[in-house]
C-alpha positions, 0 to 999 in steps of 0.5 A: 345220796350221802345218806345212801352211801352211809347205809351202803358202808354199814351194809358192807360191814354187816355183810362181812360180819354175817359171812364170818358167822357162816352166812352164804353170800348167795343166800344173802343176795337172794334174800336181799332182793326178795325182801326189798320186793315184798317191801316195795310191792304195796308201795308201788301199786299204791302210787301207780294207782294214784298217778295213773301211769301209762301201760308198760310196753314190752320193750321197756320190760325187756330193759328192766329185765336187763337191769335186773340181770346187771343188778343181780350179777353185780351184787353177787360179784360184790358180795363174793368179793367182800367175802374174799377181801374186806368191806374197806376194800369195797369202799376203796374200789368204789372210786372206779365208778365215776370214771367208768360212768363218765366214759360210758356217759360220753360214749352214749352221748349223755354227757357233752364233751367240749375240751375247751369248755370250763364246764367239761374241764371242771367235770373231768378234773373234779372226777380225777381229783375226787378219785385221787383223794380217795386213793390218798385215804387208802394208800397214804397212812401218815402220822396218827391224829387220834389214837385208837381205843385200846378195847377196839379190835376192829381193823381200820381202813389201812389194816385189811382183814386177814386173807391171803394175797390171792384171795385179796386179788380175786376179791378186788377183781370181783368188786371191780366187775361189780362197779363196772356193772353198776356204771352200766346200770346207771346208764341203762336206768337213766334211759329207762327213766326218760321213757317211763318216769315212775321211780317206785314202779321201775325199782319194784319191777327191777327188784322183782326181776333180780329176785327171779334171776338170783333165786335159782342161780344162788340155789344152784351155786349154794346147794347146802340148804343149811346155808339158807337157814335164818338164825336170830343173830347178826345174819338176820339183822344184815338181811333185814337191813339189806332188804330195806336200806340196800336193795330198796332205799338205795335203788329208789334214791339212785333211780330218783337221782338218775332221773333228776341229775343223770349218771355222772352226778350219782356216780361222783358220790361213790368215792365218799364211801371210803371217807365215810368208812374211815369216819364211822371207824373212828366214831363208832368202832374206836379206830385211829384217825390218820393224817392220810384220811384227813388229807384225802378227805379234803382233796376228795371234797375239792373234786366233789365240789368241782363236779357239782359246780360244773353240773350246776353251770351246765343246767343254767346254760341249758335253761338259758338256751331253752328259754331263748329257743322257746321264745324264738319258736313261739314268736313271743315278745316280752310281756310289756310289748305283747300287752301293748299289741293286744291293746291296739284295735283289731281294725285300726285301719 
């Protein structure tokens, strides 16, 4: 999950660079889904043949198609929002995902809420603290700890790319819509994985549906055919990277994580993206490191650990309950006692 968040931050930066070169965000979205579909096509069929999965039901295909609608619309909104604002704002707005996901998970009864339970309190407080830590990184600058390199012209987290205030607000709203749709995507994908636990097959069908949906929509939205032309520069690099690391790797890892841990666990990694963006700016772009970034990263780490601890305790308690119920339903006694019973003669009387 940490690796995926790193790749998503790099993808946002590459996309912003590609749009500054004249790349259309609609063409970028369609090319990204089409590329990931082509990558996953042989892999999905190979693993499907190896595992012998059950046939896909029509109701499941409807849900996967809805997944494609949510994903394609969210991607288009997100890329359009980055085009209006910046990649750093997209990383900052990702802090909304844990809150959205937690509320939706409670509504759909995927998360247990017992306000007097220490596990629930840790999850709620950890989510709030992690979001607060990410907001500190965005809103509080503080004194400079490491000065920026003189040859680095790139903006840092606290100096957004040049745009008007109206465009900045529109971009923020579009990115907020994207992360709301991502949270709904997490909930729906978790339900699909309970019905059909085959990550690669589901992700391939999702990308295929997203390609079918996004291609005509993006063609209508971007009628200028020159905007669809692929050039051997940063735009081609961004599209190839998006096809492999964005729509393909990210979707597979997220689906696998949703299958294993649930939507809240996956969403809690989103606030890490703002810290990752700040760290990448310092290491690779020569940006300045501010006290606010360090303080915010520390606060975020505390909240992140609290949620992870709560999820681990929740799994332990569920395993203990399952073990107790299993032994009571099967009527089994401990191993040593059962051996003694089996050693007794059948017709002792």
